OpenMM code with the backbone's topology and positions (N, CA, C; nanometers):
from openmm import Vec3, app, unit

residues = "MET ASN ALA CYS VAL GLU ARG PHE ASN ARG THR ILE GLN GLU GLU PHE ILE ASP TRP HIS LYS GLU THR LEU ALA TYR ASP ILE ASP GLU PHE ASN ARG LYS LEU ILE ASP TRP LEU LEU TRP TYR ASN THR GLU ARG PRO HIS TYR PHE LEU ARG MET ILE PRO PRO MET ARG TYR ILE ILE ASN ASN LEU PHE SER THR PRO GLN LYS SER ASN MET LEU TRP THR HIS THR ARG GLY".split()
positions = [
    Vec3(1.1970, 0.0733, 4.5459),
    Vec3(1.0664, 0.0608, 4.6252),
    Vec3(1.0096, 0.1748, 4.6999),
    Vec3(1.0869, 0.2355, 4.8123),
    Vec3(1.0482, 0.3488, 4.8599),
    Vec3(1.0380, 0.4856, 4.7963),
    Vec3(1.1035, 0.4734, 4.7083),
    Vec3(1.0920, 0.6247, 4.6218),
    Vec3(0.9943, 0.5701, 4.5298),
    Vec3(0.9252, 0.4947, 4.4907),
    Vec3(0.7849, 0.4948, 4.3915),
    Vec3(0.6783, 0.4848, 4.4844),
    Vec3(0.7133, 0.4539, 4.5812),
    Vec3(0.5563, 0.4951, 4.7223),
    Vec3(0.5997, 0.6121, 4.7779),
    Vec3(0.6887, 0.6824, 4.8088),
    Vec3(0.7079, 0.8199, 4.8154),
    Vec3(0.6563, 0.9082, 4.7102),
    Vec3(0.6379, 0.8705, 4.5909),
    Vec3(0.6250, 0.9446, 4.4959),
    Vec3(0.4694, 0.9605, 4.4337),
    Vec3(0.4258, 0.8363, 4.4998),
    Vec3(0.2678, 0.7834, 4.4923),
    Vec3(0.1805, 0.9099, 4.5989),
    Vec3(0.2560, 0.8974, 4.6959),
    Vec3(0.2282, 0.9808, 4.8309),
    Vec3(0.1996, 1.1258, 4.8148),
    Vec3(0.3048, 1.1524, 4.6929),
    Vec3(0.3418, 1.3146, 4.6950),
    Vec3(0.1630, 1.3392, 4.5949),
    Vec3(0.1733, 1.2697, 4.4686),
    Vec3(0.0796, 1.2546, 4.4042),
    Vec3(-0.0248, 1.2453, 4.4709),
    Vec3(-0.0998, 1.1386, 4.5568),
    Vec3(-0.2263, 1.1666, 4.6324),
    Vec3(-0.2353, 1.2635, 4.7055),
    Vec3(-0.1219, 1.3400, 4.7768),
    Vec3(-0.1308, 1.4421, 4.8949),
    Vec3(-0.1640, 1.6019, 4.7445),
    Vec3(-0.0924, 1.6094, 4.6776),
    Vec3(-0.1012, 1.7115, 4.5411),
    Vec3(-0.2525, 1.6966, 4.4606),
    Vec3(-0.2432, 1.6002, 4.4330),
    Vec3(-0.3796, 1.5728, 4.3547),
    Vec3(-0.4943, 1.5536, 4.4093),
    Vec3(-0.5316, 1.5249, 4.5176),
    Vec3(-0.6358, 1.4632, 4.6132),
    Vec3(-0.6559, 1.5376, 4.7555),
    Vec3(-0.5750, 1.4844, 4.8099),
    Vec3(-0.5948, 1.5479, 4.9686),
    Vec3(-0.5612, 1.7184, 4.9676),
    Vec3(-0.5115, 1.7427, 4.9382),
    Vec3(-0.5050, 1.9462, 4.9324),
    Vec3(-0.6272, 2.0268, 4.8829),
    Vec3(-0.6816, 1.9243, 4.7980),
    Vec3(-0.8374, 1.9752, 4.7053),
    Vec3(-0.9222, 1.9097, 4.8247),
    Vec3(-0.9270, 1.8478, 4.8973),
    Vec3(-1.0506, 1.7813, 4.9870),
    Vec3(-1.0112, 1.7951, 5.1336),
    Vec3(-0.9193, 1.9209, 5.1372),
    Vec3(-0.8785, 1.9135, 5.3168),
    Vec3(-1.0169, 1.9447, 5.3866),
    Vec3(-1.0761, 2.0298, 5.3701),
    Vec3(-1.1844, 2.0462, 5.4319),
    Vec3(-1.3029, 1.9243, 5.4703),
    Vec3(-1.3365, 1.8270, 5.3772),
    Vec3(-1.4006, 1.7423, 5.3698),
    Vec3(-1.2998, 1.6386, 5.4408),
    Vec3(-1.1994, 1.6081, 5.4643),
    Vec3(-1.1002, 1.5080, 5.5344),
    Vec3(-1.1588, 1.6023, 5.6611),
    Vec3(-1.1510, 1.7232, 5.7212),
    Vec3(-1.1693, 1.7768, 5.8573),
    Vec3(-1.2797, 1.7521, 5.9080),
    Vec3(-1.4023, 1.7407, 5.8391),
    Vec3(-1.5364, 1.7193, 5.8852),
    Vec3(-1.6107, 1.6384, 5.8453),
    Vec3(-1.5751, 1.5820, 5.7582),
    Vec3(-1.6590, 1.4203, 5.7151),
    Vec3(-1.5797, 1.3285, 5.6199),
    Vec3(-1.4828, 1.2488, 5.7380),
    Vec3(-1.3965, 1.1204, 5.7120),
    Vec3(-1.4894, 1.0226, 5.6384),
    Vec3(-1.5614, 1.0163, 5.6301),
    Vec3(-1.6703, 0.9057, 5.5847),
    Vec3(-1.6593, 0.9636, 5.3946),
    Vec3(-1.7273, 1.0788, 5.3939),
    Vec3(-1.7287, 1.1369, 5.2708),
    Vec3(-1.5810, 1.1686, 5.1908),
    Vec3(-1.5219, 1.1794, 5.2782),
    Vec3(-1.3277, 1.1812, 5.2155),
    Vec3(-1.3077, 1.0364, 5.1534),
    Vec3(-1.3355, 0.9531, 5.2792),
    Vec3(-1.2711, 0.8080, 5.1685),
    Vec3(-1.3921, 0.7901, 5.0854),
    Vec3(-1.4803, 0.8007, 5.0705),
    Vec3(-1.5487, 0.7789, 4.9357),
    Vec3(-1.5104, 0.8268, 4.7897),
    Vec3(-1.4655, 0.9882, 4.8480),
    Vec3(-1.4245, 1.0440, 4.7211),
    Vec3(-1.2772, 0.9937, 4.6939),
    Vec3(-1.1783, 0.9764, 4.7786),
    Vec3(-1.0760, 0.8932, 4.7574),
    Vec3(-1.0657, 0.7866, 4.7008),
    Vec3(-1.1842, 0.6651, 4.7401),
    Vec3(-1.1777, 0.5554, 4.6393),
    Vec3(-1.2165, 0.5882, 4.4897),
    Vec3(-1.3428, 0.7087, 4.5018),
    Vec3(-1.3457, 0.7407, 4.3266),
    Vec3(-1.2151, 0.7640, 4.2816),
    Vec3(-1.1350, 0.9056, 4.3301),
    Vec3(-1.0063, 0.9328, 4.2713),
    Vec3(-0.9080, 0.8160, 4.2623),
    Vec3(-0.9207, 0.6914, 4.3015),
    Vec3(-0.8324, 0.6011, 4.3372),
    Vec3(-0.8373, 0.4926, 4.1828),
    Vec3(-0.9949, 0.4778, 4.1605),
    Vec3(-1.0240, 0.4547, 4.0237),
    Vec3(-0.9930, 0.5082, 3.9404),
    Vec3(-1.0097, 0.6169, 3.8987),
    Vec3(-1.0338, 0.7235, 3.8115),
    Vec3(-0.8687, 0.7145, 3.7746),
    Vec3(-0.7846, 0.7209, 3.9061),
    Vec3(-0.6295, 0.7351, 3.9163),
    Vec3(-0.5352, 0.6389, 3.8364),
    Vec3(-0.6588, 0.4506, 3.8692),
    Vec3(-0.5538, 0.3676, 3.8085),
    Vec3(-0.6770, 0.3147, 3.6466),
    Vec3(-0.7285, 0.3775, 3.6569),
    Vec3(-0.8186, 0.3163, 3.5071),
    Vec3(-0.8381, 0.4321, 3.3949),
    Vec3(-0.8295, 0.5430, 3.4280),
    Vec3(-0.8343, 0.6960, 3.3198),
    Vec3(-0.7271, 0.7684, 3.3135),
    Vec3(-0.6397, 0.8026, 3.4248),
    Vec3(-0.5754, 0.8900, 3.4337),
    Vec3(-0.4323, 0.8680, 3.3365),
    Vec3(-0.4104, 0.9352, 3.2576),
    Vec3(-0.2903, 0.8869, 3.1708),
    Vec3(-0.1751, 0.8911, 3.2763),
    Vec3(-0.0297, 0.8434, 3.2785),
    Vec3(0.1029, 0.7995, 3.3512),
    Vec3(0.2039, 0.8151, 3.2498),
    Vec3(0.2551, 0.9263, 3.2458),
    Vec3(0.4077, 0.9841, 3.1529),
    Vec3(0.4561, 0.8198, 3.1396),
    Vec3(0.5132, 0.7781, 3.2713),
    Vec3(0.5885, 0.6763, 3.3019),
    Vec3(0.5316, 0.5578, 3.2115),
    Vec3(0.4246, 0.5601, 3.2049),
    Vec3(0.3708, 0.4208, 3.0983),
    Vec3(0.3263, 0.4825, 2.9748),
    Vec3(0.4091, 0.5683, 2.8866),
    Vec3(0.3608, 0.6291, 2.7487),
    Vec3(0.2635, 0.6805, 2.7758),
    Vec3(0.1808, 0.7547, 2.8792),
    Vec3(0.0428, 0.8060, 2.8922),
    Vec3(-0.1213, 0.7244, 2.8529),
    Vec3(-0.0867, 0.6144, 2.9539),
    Vec3(-0.1669, 0.5425, 2.9482),
    Vec3(-0.2095, 0.4898, 3.0974),
    Vec3(-0.3601, 0.4563, 3.0947),
    Vec3(-0.3784, 0.4035, 3.2566),
    Vec3(-0.2753, 0.3088, 3.2989),
    Vec3(-0.2644, 0.2912, 3.4141),
    Vec3(-0.1909, 0.1506, 3.4848),
    Vec3(-0.2749, 0.0288, 3.4513),
    Vec3(-0.4138, 0.0266, 3.4843),
    Vec3(-0.5139, -0.0777, 3.4303),
    Vec3(-0.4900, -0.1326, 3.2452),
    Vec3(-0.5159, -0.0262, 3.1751),
    Vec3(-0.4812, -0.0412, 3.0359),
    Vec3(-0.3494, -0.1321, 3.0330),
    Vec3(-0.2378, -0.0554, 3.0508),
    Vec3(-0.1083, -0.1160, 3.0579),
    Vec3(-0.1185, -0.2776, 3.0748),
    Vec3(-0.1620, -0.3325, 3.2038),
    Vec3(-0.1784, -0.4450, 3.2753),
    Vec3(-0.2227, -0.4962, 3.1632),
    Vec3(-0.3595, -0.4591, 3.1076),
    Vec3(-0.4552, -0.5370, 3.0203),
    Vec3(-0.3828, -0.5504, 2.9039),
    Vec3(-0.3087, -0.4577, 2.8561),
    Vec3(-0.2342, -0.4769, 2.7019),
    Vec3(-0.0944, -0.5632, 2.7079),
    Vec3(-0.0372, -0.5269, 2.8520),
    Vec3(0.1006, -0.6066, 2.8680),
    Vec3(0.1098, -0.7152, 2.9316),
    Vec3(0.0324, -0.7258, 2.9969),
    Vec3(0.0611, -0.8710, 3.0748),
    Vec3(-0.0004, -1.0117, 3.0206),
    Vec3(-0.1278, -0.9490, 3.0446),
    Vec3(-0.2277, -1.0835, 2.9992),
    Vec3(-0.1928, -1.1048, 2.8455),
    Vec3(-0.1459, -1.0425, 2.7409),
    Vec3(-0.1186, -1.0667, 2.5999),
    Vec3(-0.0050, -1.1755, 2.6114),
    Vec3(0.1011, -1.1923, 2.6718),
    Vec3(0.1754, -1.2445, 2.6659),
    Vec3(0.2059, -1.2952, 2.8102),
    Vec3(0.1860, -1.4832, 2.7738),
    Vec3(0.1733, -1.5576, 2.9076),
    Vec3(0.2981, -1.5575, 2.9722),
    Vec3(0.3338, -1.5851, 3.0964),
    Vec3(0.4385, -1.5597, 3.1726),
    Vec3(0.4715, -1.6574, 3.2917),
    Vec3(0.5506, -1.7131, 3.2891),
    Vec3(0.5341, -1.8203, 3.4008),
    Vec3(0.6388, -1.7700, 3.5414),
    Vec3(0.5524, -1.8167, 3.6273),
    Vec3(0.5998, -1.7848, 3.8001),
    Vec3(0.7193, -1.8118, 3.7989),
    Vec3(0.8073, -1.7011, 3.8509),
    Vec3(0.9710, -1.7700, 3.9191),
    Vec3(0.9607, -1.8471, 4.0611),
    Vec3(0.8230, -1.8423, 4.1180),
    Vec3(0.8211, -1.9007, 4.2464),
    Vec3(0.8167, -2.0406, 4.2526),
    Vec3(0.8592, -2.1151, 4.3010),
    Vec3(0.8778, -2.2419, 4.3296),
    Vec3(0.7786, -2.3010, 4.4378),
    Vec3(0.6944, -2.4591, 4.4689),
    Vec3(0.6787, -2.4790, 4.5375),
    Vec3(0.7544, -2.5409, 4.6447),
    Vec3(0.6783, -2.5102, 4.7688),
    Vec3(0.8084, -2.5290, 4.8869),
    Vec3(0.7567, -2.6943, 4.9444),
    Vec3(0.8353, -2.7502, 5.0245),
    Vec3(0.8071, -2.8678, 5.0473),
    Vec3(0.8322, -2.8564, 5.1853),
    Vec3(0.7259, -2.8775, 5.2608),
    Vec3(0.6824, -2.8957, 5.3631),
    Vec3(0.6331, -3.0599, 5.4324),
    Vec3(0.7032, -3.0731, 5.5491),
    Vec3(0.6396, -3.2099, 5.6351),
    Vec3(0.5511, -3.1675, 5.7191),
    Vec3(0.4344, -3.2353, 5.7338),
    Vec3(0.3030, -3.2115, 5.8340),
    Vec3(0.3440, -3.3004, 5.9315),
] * unit.nanometer
topology = app.Topology()
chain = topology.addChain("A")
for resn in residues:
    res = topology.addResidue(resn, chain)
    for name in ("N", "CA", "C"):
        topology.addAtom(name, app.Element.getBySymbol(name[0]), res)
């Protein structure tokens, strides 16, 4: 899990932050607005090699919603 997070952090650094350092330094609100737009693009439009060159949201729609899956979680029994 940590390797995935570290890889994502590297992607954000290389593909977004390195290109918007001046905005980060002088206008944090504008930086955050641009980051939100970039994250939306990243998850809805940018092809991902690991997902066979489709965006993550398309992968989720195609694969997770097409076949219903049962949850592995069990109800907890607590006494009040």
